[in-house]
C-alpha positions, 0 to 999 in steps of 0.5 A: 525552490529547495536544493534538497534531493528527494530520498529514494529507498528500496524495500524488501520486507514488510517492516522496511515498507512500513517504516519507509511509508512513515518516514516523511523524508522518503519521497519514493519507495521502490518495492523489490520483487516478492510477496509481502504478507501484511499483518496490518493495513498500510496507512499512507498520509502524505505525498509519496510514490510507491512503485514496484522495482519490476512491474508486476513482481511485487504483491501486497497481500492482506491475507483475506481469503473469504469475503464477509457477508453483511452483518458478520463480525468485521475481522477483515482489513484493507491492504492500504488506506490513503488519506491525503491533504489537499496538496498531497499526491500519492502514486501507486505504480506497478505492484499487485494488491490482493487479499483485502476485504471489508465487511459487506464488500467483496474480496479484492475490490479494485477502486478507480485510482486516478 
């Protein structure tokens, strides 16, 4: 067992959110209330807790306004991708996700997260 305390950080813009996700020393990311207009897909590849400071007051928005039809050029993006190892745990708590789409899919697809 480690005596090291888990590092928590509060983020209030997309740049600090992206940096916190990439920083393996941060185990809990608190998202301050606000609208976060993403310019790229967020990528999570480790154990982390990402949660809204106040439930329902933080919005991660990929900016997609129209779902693409099958066969159209894929210029859409997801809001977030999560690629975990067998021992990783990712918790997403209390924030809203919008504006994400993939070609052939529909806007704001809500996968089941357990």
